[in-house]
N, C-alpha and C positions, 0 to 999 in steps of 0.2 A: 202497496206498502205493507211490510210484514208486521203483524201484530203479535205473533209468537215466533221466537227465535230459539232454536235448540242447537247448540254448537259443541260437538265433541263430548257428549255426555256419556259418562261411564258409571256403572253401579255394580258392585261386586258383593256376592253373598257366598260365604263358606269357600272362598278362594276361586269362585266361578264368576266370570264376567257375564252377568245377566243382560246388561246393556253395555255395549262395547264400541264407544265412539260414535253414537248416533248424532247425526246432523240433519236438520231440515228447518224450513221456515214456512209459516202459514200466512198468507196474505189476508188483509182485512176484508171481510165480507165473503170469504169462500168457505165451502165445505171441504175439509181436508181429511182424507181417510187414512187410517193405519190398518194394514192387513198383516197377518203373519200366522204361522202355526202356533198351536198351544205351547206356551213356555218360551216363545221367541223374544220376550222382553217388551211387548206392547204396553201392558198395563203399568209396568214399572216406569216406562218412559213417560206416560201421561201423568202418573202420580208425581213425577218430578216437575212437570208443567204446573200441576195443581198446588205444589208446595207441600204435598203429603210425604214426600221423600226427599232427602238431600243427596244430590249427586256426589259421587266420590271424586269426579273430575268433570271439567266442562262447565258450560254456563247455560242458563235458561232465562229468557226474558219474556214477559207478557206485558204488552204495551209499554215496553221499556223498563218494567219493574222486575225485581228479583222476587220470585214467588215465596222464598224463604225469608229474606231480609225485609221485604216489603209486604209481608203476608196479609196484614190487615187491609192494606190498600188493594191488593190483588183480589181478596175475597169479595170486595164490593163490585168488581167488574167481571168476575169469572164465576160461572155456575158449573156444577159438576153432578153428573149421574154416575155413581161408582159401579164397578162390576158386581160388587156384593155390598148390600146395605141392609140395615135393620132400624126399626123405630121401636119405641116403647110399646108393648103389646096392647095396652088399653087406650092409647092415643087414637082419637078419631081422625078421619081424613080432614075434616074442617079444622080441628085443633092443630094438626101438623102443618097445614097451609098457613094458618094464622101465626103459628110459632115461627116458621121459616120467614114469613113476610116481615116479621118484627126485626129480623137481623139486618135489614137493608135500609139505606137512607131513602131510596126512590124505588120501592118495589112495584111489581106489576099487579094488576087486579087479577086474582086467581080464578074468578068466576068464568071468564071465557076459556081459560086453560082447562078447567075441569069439564066444561061442556065439550070442548074439542077432544078431550082424552077419554070421554065416556065415564066420568066419575061423579057426575052431578047427582046421581041417585045413591051415592055411597058416602055422602058427607058425614053422616052420623055413624058410619060403620067403623068399628075399632080395627086397628092395623092387623091384629092377629086373626081377624075374621075375613080379611081380604084374600082373594085368590092370588096366585103367583103373578098372573098377568096384570091384575089390578094394582098390586104393589109396584110392579115395574112402571105402570103409567103414573102412579103417584110420585115416584122418584123423578120421572121426567118433568112433572109439574114443579116439583121442588127445585130442580136444576134451573128452571126458567123463571121462577117467581121473583128473583132479584133484579129482573130487567138487565141481564148481563150483556156486556159487549162481546164476551167469549163464552161459549158453553162447551164443556168436554163431556162426551157421551160414550161410555164404555159398555159395549154390547147393548146397544140401544133397544133392540126389539126382541131380545131373548125372552122366551116365555109368552110371547104374544101370538095370537092366532093370525092367519094370513090377512084377514080383513083389518084387524086392529093394527097389524104391521104396516099395511099400506096407508091407513089413516094417519099413523104416526109419521110416515115418510112425508105426507103432504104437510103436516104441521111443521116438520123440520125445514122443509122448503120455504114455508111461509116465514119462519123465524129468520132464515138466511135472507129472504127478500126484505125483511125489516131491518137489515143491517147488522145482524149478529153473526159473528164468525163461529163456525162449528168445527170442532176437532172430534172426529168420529172413529172409534175403535170398533171393528166388526169382524165377524167371520162369515157373514152372509154376502156372497159375491153379488147377488142380485141387488142387495141394498147398497153396496159400494158402487156398483155400476150405475144405479139409478140416481144416487144422491151426490156423489163426490165429484168435485172439480179436478182434484188431483189426489193421488194415492201414494203413500210410502209403504213399500213392502219390507217388513223387518223379519229377518231370519237369523237365528242364533245370535241375537243381540246387535245385529248390524243392518243398516239400510242396504238392501241388495238391488232395489229399483225404486225410482221416483218419477212419476209421469202421470198424465191423464189416464183414465181408464182405457181409452182408445189407444194411447201411446203404449201402455203396458201390453195390450193385446198384440200390437205390431211388433213388440220386442220378442214375443214368444216364437219358438220354433214352429213353423207351420201355421202362421197366423190366418191363413185362408183355407177353408175346408171345401174340397171339390168332391161331390159324390154323384154317381150315376150308375145305372144298370146297363152293363155292356150287352150288345146284341148277341154276343157269344162269349163264353168264358175265355179270358186271355191265357195263352200258354205261358209257361214259366219264363222263357226268354222275353216274351212281350211284357210281362210284369217287371222284369229287370230293366227294360227300356223305359217303362213308365217311372220307375224309381229313380232313373238317371236324369229325368227332365229337370230343367232349371228351377230351383227353389223347393223341390220336393223334399220334405223331411221324413215322410213315411208313407207307405202304401199298405192299406188293409185289403186283402183279397175279398172277393164277393162273399157276403154273409148269407144267412138263410133267405133273406129277401132278394138276394142277387145283386145287392148294391156294392160297388167298389168305391173305396174312400181314399182320397189323397189329402194329407196335411201338407200344405204347400204355401205359395205366395201368389199375389196377383199376377206376377210375371210368368206363372206356370200355365195360365189359361190358354194363351195362343199356341204355345208348343204342344200342349195336350191335344187340342182340337186337330192340329196338323198331324200328330202321330196317330191318332185314332183313325183319321182319314186314310193314312198310308197303310194301316193294318186292316182296313176294311171293317172296322168296328163302329157301330152307331151308339152314341151315348144317349140312352133313354132316361128320362126324368132327371136330367142334369140339374144339379143345384150347386150354387156357389154362395157360401156363407162365411161370415167372420167367425173365428174361433171365440169361445166364451172367455170371460175373465177368469172363470174357474180353471179352465185349461191353461191359461196364461200363468195363473198362480202356481199350478203344479209344475210348469216348465221352469219358473223362476226360482222355486224353492225346493222342488223335488218332493214336496209333501202336500197332503191334503190339509185344508184349513181346519 
């Protein structure tokens, strides 16, 4: 059952459609990701979900409520970690947690949160004295302190080191397992592939793809990567025959290591083996792997995240 519904949302600035007819729904209890290049309209879209911006057209509903007209009710069930946030410089971590806790009718106990996020030894530290990563972890705690049904996380792990990033991923999985729906905006492909049940790819203000991470990879041109070291370098006509095999999107001639790479599909494997046998070429160190979400993103948008 959908807990977030975004239908035909448009938002225009200075005559430019930053969000241009975005439509998607988020099911209760899932982690739903939004990917897209910088300036694609991701943050503007989720700010409409949060009630921080008013769409010029279209509708947004969170648990059946309008985030603008029913703002007070929505803020009791939706937590948000914004892409950019600040607190009063002299506020301590404990004071910030207690202040935000007071905003909610049934808040969470912040103590387990700060333990999980590595902030237990920073409770008396003023906000201005926190590192960038510590500030990010604090804002995640503040997004979760209201015991929300829905949490929106915009660039969840920006500024975190690899270990803190993975610890945060585990926390978000635990939050989801506890029944909280997560709307996640990210540009980390590993993060999206690890956490998200489904992903919407937004490019130039429009949803250009919506699927599971595996489904997005299957949509990409050359979703299977075949690499091997040929027993002898293929001649130009033989490379042409390799490129003409079913499902082949591209052929990269042998590199310095001698490996030849085909971006293709699962349907390419059997014809490839047959052709190599016909040509008298042995495929040494043959590897068959799935293309990455990063490569699928590039294929879908033509841009790097």
